[in-house]
N, C-alpha and C positions, 0 to 999 in steps of 0.2 A: 244697563250700563254698557258702554261701548267696549269692544274687545281690546285687550292690551296689544299694541303692536309688537311684532316679533323682534327680539334682539338679534344682533348680527350673528351670534353663534347659533341661534335657533333657526335662522334662515337657511343654513346649509346643514341639514341633518345627515347623520350617518346612514348608509344604506342598510335597510333592515332586511336581514336574510335569516335570522334565527330568533323567532319569537318564543319566549318561555311558555310552556304549557301551564295551565292553571294548577296551582299547588306545587310547582317545581321550584318556585323561588325559595331561597333559603333566608332565614332571619338575618337581619343586619349584623347581629353579633357574630354569626357564623362566617360572615364574609370578611373578617379581619385577616391579618397576615397569617396567623396560626391556622385559621380555618382553611385558607387557600393552600397551605402547604400540607395539610393532612392527607388528602387523597393522593397527590403525587408522591409523598413519602411512603404511603402504603403500597403504591404500585412498585416503587423502586425496591422496597424491602421484599415484597413477594417474588418479584422476578429474580433478584439476585439470590434470595434464599432457595428458590426452586432450582436454579441452575447449580448452585453449590451442592444441594442435596442430591441431585441426579449424579453429579460427578463423584461425590463421596460414596454413593451406593455402588457405583461401578468400580471405584478404586482408581480413578484417573487423577492426573496431576491437578492440584497439589495435595490431594487428600489421600491417595492410595499408598501402598507400600512402594519401596524404591524400585522394585522389579517392574512395577507398572507405572511408575511416575515419569513416563516419557513426556516430553514437552509437546502437548497437543497443538501448540501454536505455530509450529513449524520452525525450521532452523534459520530461515533467512532473516527473521526479525529480532531474535534474541541478540545476535551479534550487533545489529544496528543500535539496539538499546544499550548494549555494553559500551559501544562507542559514545553514545550520548552521556553515559555515566562518566566516561573518561574526560569528555569535554567539560562536564560540569565540575569535575574535581581537578582539572588541570593535569592529568596524568598521561597525556598522549601528545604526539606531534600532530601538527595540523590544526585546523579550526573548522568553523562552519563553511568556509569557502572551499577548502581543499583538504583532501585526505591523502597523506603521505603513505599510509599503511597498506592500501589496497591497490592492486593493478599497477604497482610500482609508481603510484602517483596519479590520482584521479580527482575530478571535481566532486564536491560533496553537497553543495547547497540544494541541488534538486533532490537528492536522496533525503535530506533533512525535511524538505517541504512535503515530500510524498509519504515517507515512512514514519516520521517522528513528530508531526505537527498535532496529532491528537493530544489535547492538553493533559490527558492522564498519563501519557508517556513520560512526562517529566517527573512522575513519582519515582522513577528508577533511581534518581539521585538520593532518595531517602533510605535506600536499602544497601547492604553490602554488595559489592560488585559480584561476588560469588553467588549471590541470590538473584541475579538479573532475570532469571526465568519467572520469578514470582511477580514482580511489578508488570511484566508483560502480560501475565495472566490477569492482573488487576485492570489493565487497560480494557480487556474484553468485558470483565465483570462490571466495572463502573460505567462503561458505555451502555451496557444493557440497562443498568439502573437509571441512568440519566435519560436515555431515550424513552424508557417506559414512563418515567415521571412527566416528561414533556408531552408525550402523547396523551396522557391524562388531562393535561392543561388544554391541549388542542381540542380534544373531544368536548370539553366544556365550552369552548368558544364556538364549536360547530353547532351544538344544541345543549342548552342548560339541562342539568339533571343531577342525579345522585353521584356524589364524588366516589363513594365506595364502588359502585357499579362501573363507573368509568375506569377506576383503577384495575378492577378485575379484567376487564376487556383489554386494557393496555398491556397486561402481562402477556397476552397472546401475541402482541406485537413485539415485545421485548425478547420473547423466546420463540419467535416464528421460525419456520423451516430454514429460512436463509441464514439466520444466526447460527443455528446448530449444524448446518451443513457447509456453509460457505464462509460467513463472516468470522467465525471463531478462529480460523487459521490465519487471518490477516488483520491484526489488531488495528491497523490504520483505517481499514474499511469500516470498522465498527462505528466510526464517527458518522457514517451515513445514517445509522439508526437514530442519531441525535439530530442530524441535519434536516430530516424530513419534517418532524414537528416544529423545529425552529423556523424553517421557511413557511410552514403552514400558519404559525402564529403571526408571523409578519404579514402574510397575505390576508389574514383575518383583520388585522389592523387597517389594511388598505380598504377592505370592504366597509369598515366603520369610519374611514377617512380620519384616522388619528394616528399619532405616534410614528410619523414618517422617519424621524431620526432613529428611534429605538428599533424600528423594523429594519432599517438599513444596517444597523450594527448586528442584528441577528443574522442577516444574510451574510455579512462579512465573517461572522464567527463560524457559520456553517461551512463556508468555502475555505476558510483558513485551516480548519481542523483536518479536512481531506477534500481537496477540490474534485477528485474523481467521483466519489459517491455524492458529493454535494451537487454536482451537475445533474445527476439522476434525480435527486430529491427536488431540485428546483424545477425541473421539467414536470415531474409529477404534481408538484404544488401548483404550477401554472394550469395544468389540466383540471385540478380540483377547483381552483379559483374560477376558471372559465365555466365550469358546470354550475357553480353557485350563482354566478351572474346570470346564466341562462335560465335557471329555474326560479329566480327571485320574481315576485309579482309586484305590480304597481310601481315599478321603477323606470323612470324615463331613460331613454337611450343615452342622453347626454350624461346622466349620472353613471351609467355603466361604463361609458368611455372614459370618464374621469377616473373611475376606480382602476380601470385597466392601465391608463397612463401613469397613475400613481404607482401601481405595482411594477411597471416596467422601469420607471425611474428609480424606485427603491432597489430593485434587483441589480440594475446596472451599476448604481453607485456603490452598493455593497460589494459587488464583485470587484470593482475597480479599487476599493480599499485594500484588497488582497492581491493587487496586480503583480507584485514581484513573484508570488507563488506561481502565477500563470506564465509570466514572461520567461522566468528562469527555467521552469520545467519544459516549456515549449521549445526553447532553444536547445536544452539538453536532450530532449526527445528527438529533435531534428538531427542532432549530431550523433545519436546513439547508433550502435550496431543494430541492424534490422533483426527482428525476431524471425524464427522459422516461419515459413509461409503456412498459413492456415486457411482452410475453406470451410464454409458452413455446410455440414452434411444434411441439413434439413431438420425440421422440428420434430418433436415426438408426436405420436398419434394423439387424437383428441382425448381418448379415454386415459392414455398414459398421463397427459398433462393434467386432466381433471383429478386423477387419483392423487396428485400431490397436495390436494386440499385436505386429505385425510391424515391425521397426525400419527406419529409414532414410528414411522418407517424411514428407511434410507434406501434410495435406489441408485445403484451404480451407473445406470444409464443416464446421460445428461438430460435434464429437464428443469424448468423453473421450479424452485422449492418455495411452496406457497402456504403451508398450513399455518393457522393462527390459533390452534386449540379448539376444543370441542364447543365451549360456550360461544365463541365467535362464529364458528362454522354454523351452529344451529340458528343463530340470529341472522346471519347472512342468508341462509336458506329461507327463513321466515319473512324476510324483508319484503318480498313481492306481495305478500298476503296482508301486510299491516295497513289496514284501510285508513288509519289516522294520518298516514303519510300521503300527501297528494300523489296522484298517479304519475304526473310528469316528473316528480322527484324520484320516485321509485324507478321509472324507466331510465332516467338520466344517469343515476348512480350505477345501475346494472350495465348500461351501455358503456359507461366509462371503464368499469372493471373488465368487461369483456374485450373492449378495445385495447386496453393495456396488456391483457393476457395475450391477445393475438399479436400485438407488436413485439412481444418477446421472442416469437418464433418465426419472424419474417426477417430476412437478412437486411433489407434497407433500414428497417426500424431498429434492428439490433445495432447497426452502425450508429444510428442516431442516439440510442441510449448510452453507447460506449465511446462517445467522442469521435465518431467516424473512423474507428479502427476496430477490426474484428479481434476480440481478445484471444490471446494465446493461452487457452485453457477453457474454462466454462464460459459459454456465451450468454449466460443468464445471471450475470452479476447484479443486475438491477431489480431482481425479484422482490427485494425488501419493500420497494415502493408499492407494489400491488398488495403485499401483506398489510401495509399501512392503510391503503384504500379500503380493503376488506374490513379492517377494524373500524374504520369510520362508518361503513355501512352497518355493521353490527350495532354500533352505538345509536345510530339514527333509528334503527328498529327498536332497540330497548328503551330509548328515551321517549318514544311515543306509546309506551305501555301496551305491548302486544297482548291480545286476548288469548285465552287458552286454545281456542280453535286455530288461531293464526300460528301459535307456537307448535301445535300438533301438526299442522301442514308443513312447517319447516322441518320438524323431526321426520316426517314421512319422506321428505325430499332427501334428507341426509341418509336415511336407511336405504333408499333406492340407489343413491350414489355409491354407498358402500357395497351394495350387492353387485352393481354393475362392474365395480373395480376390484372384485374379489380375487381375480387372477393376476392383477398387476403386481410388479415386483415391489412397489412401495407399500403394499398392504400386507401386513403380517399379523402375528399374534398380538403384538402391542397395539396395533391399530384397532382390532376388534375389542380388546379390553377397554381402550379409551373411548371408542365410539359407543359401545353398548353400555358399559358401566358409567362412564363419565357423562354420556349423553342422557341416560335415564335420570341421574341425580340432577343434572342441569335443567332438564325439562320440568321435573317436579318442583324444583325450587323456583324457577321463573313463573310457573303456573300458580304456585302458592302466593307469590308476591303480587301477581296480577289479579287473582280471584279473591284473595282474603285481605281484609283490612286491619286485622288485629296487629298491634305493635309487636307482640311477642312472636307471632307467626312470621311476620316479615323479618324480624331479627334472626329467627331460626333459619329461614330460607336464605338470608344473606350469609349467615355463617356456613351453611351447607355449600353455597356457591364458592365461598372463599376457600374452604377445604378442598373442594373439587379442583379449583384452579391451581392451588398450591401443589397438591399431590399429583394431579394430572400433568402439570408442567414438569415436575421433577421426574416423573416416570417417562415422559417424552424425551427429556434430555438424556436419561439413562439408556433408553432403548435405541435412540439414534446414535449415541456415542458407541454403544456396543456393536451395532451394525456397521458403523463407519470404520471401526478399528479392525474389522475382518478384511478390509481392503488394504492391500500392501501399500498403496500410494499414501495412505493416511497413517503410516507407521513411521513417524520421524525418529531421528536419532537423538540420543541424550547429548546435551551440549555441555553444560557446566558440571563436570564430574571430576573425580580424582585425576585421571590421566590428562584431561584437558587443562586442569589447573596446574598440574606439574609441568606441562608443556609451556604454559604461560610463564612460570617461574624460570624455566630453562632459557627462554628467550630474553627475559628481563635481565638475567645474569650476564648475557652476552651482548647486550645492546651497545652499539657503537655509532648511532646515528648522529650527525649526517656523514661521518667519514665512510661508513659502509652500512649495508642493510643486514638485518637478521630476518630471515624468511621462515614463516611457519611451515612452508612446504605444502605438498598436495595430499596430506594424509586425511584431511577433511573431517575434523570433529564436527564441523558445521559447514554450511555453504559459504560462509564468509569468515574463514579462520583468522585472517589478520585482524578483523574487527573484534573477534572474540578473544584472541590470545595475545594480541599486540604484535610488535615487529613491523616490518615493511615488506610485505610479500606481494606476489603477483595475483593471488586469488581475489576475485571480485565478482559478486553476483548481484545484478541490479538491472532494472529496465533502462538505466541511463549509462550503461557501459559505453564509453565513446567508441565509435567505429575505428578511430585512429588508434586507440589502445588495443582493441581486440585484434585488429589486423596486423599491427606492428609486432605484438608479442607472438602471434601464431606464425608469422613469416620468419621470425627469428628462432623458432623452435619450441615455443611453449604450447601447451594444449588448451582446449576449450570445450565447453558444453553449450548446448542450446544455441548453436550457431554463433557463438561468441558472446552471448549475453552473460556467460559465466566463464571468466578467464581463469587460468591456472598458472602456477609458478613454473619456472624453469627447473628441470631436473638434471640437465647435463652440465659439465664443468664450464664450457665456453659461455653458455647462456647465463650462468650465474656470475661468471667473471664480468661479462658485459654490463650486467645490472648492478654490480657492486655488492654482491651478496657474500658476506664473510662468514656467515653461520646460518645453518638451516636445519630443519628437522626432516630427515628423509623418511618416507613411509615404509611400514611393514605391510606388504600388500595383502597378506592373509588376515590382517586385523587393522581396521581403519583407526582404532583408538591407540595403536602402538606406533612408536617412532624411534628413529635412531639419530641422535645429535651428530651433526656433520659440520666440519669447518672447510672453508675454501680460501683461495687466494684471489681477491677481487681487484679489479681496476677501481680507481676513484670515481665518485659520482659525476665529477666534472673533469673532462680531459680536453686538452688543446691539440688540435690537428692542423698541420700545415696545409693539407689538401683533403678534400672529401671525395673519394672515388665514386664515379657514377656506376649504377647497376649495369650488369651485362645481360643480354638476352638469355633466357633459359637458366637463370641462376638457381642453383640448388640451395637448400637451407644452409648447407655447410659453406657455400660461397658467400652467402649473405652475412653469416656470422664472421667470416674472415674479413669481409669488407668493413664491417663496423669495428672489428678488433684492430684492423690495420696491419695484419700479418697473416701469412699462410701457416696454418697449424694442422691441417687435415691431409690425409691421403683419402681419395675417394675411388676405390677400386671398382672395376666392372664385375658384376655378378654373373656366375655361370650355374645353371641348374645341373645338379649332379646326382640327385637321388629323389625318390618319391614320385608323386604325380607330375607328369610333364606339363609345364606351363605353356601358355600361348603368348608370343610377343604381341605387345599392345601399346602403342603410343609412347615408345621409349621406355616401356616397363614390361611387366609380366602379368598375365591374367591367370589366376588360379581358379580352376573350376572344381566344384565339389566332387568327391569320389563317388563312384557308383554304389548304390545300396547293395548290401550283401544279399545273397539268395535266402529264401525262406529257411528257417531253422538253423541258420549259420550265424554264430555270434559275431558282432561287430567289435573289432579290437579297439577302435577309437571312434567315438561319435563324430569327430570332426574330420575323419579320414587320415591318411598317412602324412599329409602335408607335402611340401616341396622343400628340398634342401638346396641351398645355393652356396657356392664356394668362391672365395676371393683370397687375395694375397696382400698382406700389409707388412709394415716394418715390425719385427719382433719387439715386444715390450710396449707397444702403443696400446691405447684404449679404444676398443671397438664400440661404436654407438650406432643405433639404427634410427631411421626416420621414415615412417610410413603413416602419415597423418590420418588417412581414411581407412586403414586396414583394421579388420575386426577378426580376432582369433588369438593365436598364441605365437610368440616369437621365442625361440630357444637357440642356444649356442654358447660355446666357451664356458660351459658350466653354469650359465645364468638363464633366466627365463623372465618373460614379461607378458602380462595380459594386455592385449590390445582391444580397445573398445571403439575404434573409429567408425564413423558413418558420415559419408560426404553429404553436405558439408556441415552437418549438425554437431558431430562430436569429433574432435581432432586429438590424436595422440601426440604427446610431446616427444622431443628427442630424448632417448633413454640409453643408458649404458648397457652393454652386453657383457663385456668382460675384457681381460687382457689377452693380447695376441700372443700365442705361444712362440717358442724359439724357431720353429720352422716357418713362421709367417703365414700359416694356413688358417683361414677363418671359415668355418662352416656354420651356417645359420639356417634354421628351419622355420618356415612360415606355414602355419596350419590355420587355414581360414575357415570361417563359418559361412558356408555358401560360396558364391562367386566373389572373389576378392581380387584387387589389383595391388601389385607390389611395384613401387617406383624402380626405375632402372638404377638409380643411385641411392639406394636405401641404406647403404652402409658407409660409414666414415670411420677412419682410424686416426685418433687424436694423439699428437705428440705432446706429452705433458711438459717436456723441456721447452718446446717452442712456445707453448701457452704461457709458461712462467716468464720467458723472455719478453713476450709481447706485453704482458701485464706490467713488467718492470719498466718498459719503455713508456707506457701510458702514465705510470706513476711518476716518472721523472719529469713529465710535462704537466703534472696535475697542479692544482692551486696550492698556494702557501697556506691559505685558511679558507674554510668553507663553513658558512653559518646558514641554518635553515630556520625560518620563522613559521608562523601558522600557515601562510600562503605566499611565502617569499623565499628567495634563495640569494645569498650574497657571497661572492668569492673574491678573495684577494689573490691576484694572479702573480706569476713570476714576472719579473721586469722584462719588458719587451715581448710579451706574448703576442703572437700574430697568427693569422689564419682564422680558425673557427673554434669556438668552444662547443663541445658536444656534451649534453647533459643526459644521464642515463635514466630518462623517463620519457614516456610517449608524448609526442607533440600534439597536445590537445588545444583546442581553441580557447583563448582567454589569457594566455601568457603574454607578457610584454617584458622586454629586457632593455637595459640601458648600459652602455659601456663608458666607463670613466665619467659618470654623471651626465652623459649626453641625453638626447631625447629618447623616450620610451618607444620601442619599435617591436612589432611582432617578430618572433624568431622564425627561422626556417626549419625544414625537416630534412634529416639525414637518416635514411633507412627507417623513417618513422619516429626517430628520436629528435629532441629539441637541439637545434644548432644555431649559434649566434655568431655572426661575423665580427671579428675583433679589429679588423683594419690593419694598419701598419704596425701597431703596437698598443697594448692595453695593459693596465695594471689592476683594474677593478671591474667587476661585472655584478650587476644587481638585476634580478628578475622577480616579478610579482604576478599573481594571478587575480583576475577580476572575472566574476561569473558573467558570461554573456547574458544580456537581457535584464540584468539587475538595475542598471541606470534607468532604462525606459520604464520598468515596473515601479521604481520609487517615484518617478515623476508623475505617473498616472495616479498612484496612491496619494501623493501630496495634493493633486488637483481634486480628487474625490474627498479628501479630508477637509479641504477648504470649503467645498460645497456643503458638506454635512455641517460644518461649523457655522456657515452663513445661515443655513436653514434653522439651526438651533438658536442662534442669536436672534434671528427675526421672530421665531416663535416665542422666545422669552420676552421680547419687547412687546409683541402683541398681547401676551398674557398680562404683563404689568399694566398696559393701557386699559385692558378690560376690568382689572381689579381696582384701578385708581378711581376716586370720585370724579364725576364730570366737572370740567372747568367751565366757568361762566364768564361771559363777556361783561366788561364794565358797564355796557349800556343796559344789561339785564339786571344789574344790581340795584337795590333801592338806594335812594340818597341817604347820606349820613345824617343821622338825627341831629338837629340843631339844639345846642344847650339853651335853656331858658335865659332870656335877657335879664341882666341885673337891674334891680329897681334904681331909679334916679337917686342920687345922694340927697340926704336931708339938708335943709338950709344950714349953712355954717360948717358942713362936712366936706372933706376933700375926697375925691375919687381916688382909689388905689391905682397907681400906675403900674 
């Protein structure tokens, strides 16, 4: 019989890269939907259960007593989730485009894309706002579960085999060292744990030349959840795909190139579907205040880096966190000895793992992993991808049924590694318990499964493996959390507590937006108090703090941290008046969780000025405040050193040098030395304030004192009150510095409260008749005939556009860093709105990508219907219609029927 010709779909076969081993195929009934979900479900349950068990044993949030229930997820992200809760329930000003509450008005969409796009973040809306810490914890927990489940699926695509064993190895990925040391503190990064198997499954479909549309959507989902870690996952997936193409046998070069082209098109289209995420955050990052300069000090030693493969410890010295649990480590060590795996495959996967590990500690490739920017913090944020690759290697070893001798060789390699690393900081008591105890049980169970064929024996071995994975993972989470919490940096503050909730109620009772602002002040229950407590303050902590915001506020007298990446509120009367602050919570410096309610007399948020004075050379902060206020309210006296250590004149100021150390056996009266006392004269009854942005030490005088923490140009002190000038007009202030410090020549200003009140009254007289604030808009009805310029009490960030009396929308100007809009000869109405830069271009790119995906989907559906439809036949191929038999001729005398 002649062979049947190939059908069109058989002519282009998928690239064969993973052939099932004999006996590894499951029955057809087990391949149903329920069967396919069993192994991923088991993996998710084990990983989440082990994580919760470890935290519960330690007593950490949310399982421990209140005294230990600190929020291990960090303070930066609970406030962002509280803000998301407010947006979902309509209880806040602003919207996704703009945040009126932080930094006296800042863009928000880039923050949303970066910190809140993990789909699990939206669970916050289902909980009471006072419990926002709990859903933030769930973001981490559920990301662990989903990432582990998807890795189980990916391993099955890589090499068919037992679903239970894949699930057990995937737990090592879900609770890898990166999760317990790095990812847990940043819930948005946890989506990277999901992104790696998502992109891996999409790449596997490319190898099989199927499901291009579905794969594209998986890539888009990975990038939408968190583009930062998704970029790392995509790069790692590309390396794995390249290795699988190189090690495949009997595949023509043209097929390999088609697979590579298919993968590139899938990745690019999927990324373009999420283009607004990239374009908006890129523009926001470009406009952001630069982070403090960082340099790579060099990688850890080889032994230090290799020691990170051993589970159970935490090393305070920076290094890539790599461990994947004892079963995974044992199988990775056994992989070179598994002869059932072709030699080129073993060499290829080991070379890939070694190359990725080496790339983590070389500055050029560190930049590549992190988007060409050296991270301000740990430079090893991409370590989770190597953990994923190691889990893939461990599964390839196990799926090929390693023999007892091969497993024993791997165990010997692990024992040698542990012995060589015995003196490393990452190796402790927990490590020896896990490696020795867990390793012995794992070796015996795997050997039993390999050598014995009895069903009960194999079931018992699997049960032993399951118990080892569950208890070992829980103990690892416990030991790492305990070691981590001994480091001061990992001891975050409690956020949503009685004092912070009381502060929120205090602000809500005084809200007067948009006529004025209620400012949470700089007491810092969290790093983003306005997001947590409400109100419209100056504090703002984000990678996207606009440079215009940070520099404007600091030059007008506010403080900052992290070189302006964390701005603070104004604490002085003039600064608060300029920004329209009518009520604030002043800090009690001895306790960050205590505050004092304070009222002020503010200018309106929009004022009309006839002229906008230009800056003068060498302006002090007091002169800048007066220029914006439009009135002289300060005396700025010259300082004279009168007591203490003699300062040295330096660039218009004074250089304070540390006091000499006391002789041996002589007690030191003051660890900071006696300091230097300066004297000045001001009008009696005025309020003395001091400004020394970069000074570190203590400032005392007039019965008051302040702790200064300045460090040029990373940490800036705000302008702060000192006290009331006495009747003789003499002001004595002592600066006690830590080490060599510089005091500005005009560090003291004396404020006339009467003049300040008069200046605010003048601004109020020219304020708007009505002011309305929308989510990202501001509309004002002006007094008839208003001319000159309208100045808005918010930083002039890019994206604002204003229209006067319904005219064309134009970008406003900047006046001392604040928004200023020319009104012309006379105006009665002003409307301004904010549009996120980069959003329009991103939406256009996403629309184009969506059209491409839709076109491919429609074309695929049409081709599918054509294949399923019966073949159409040409009329010439059809047989002639059968002719009916001719009627007999009528009998004589009969008539034919007509």
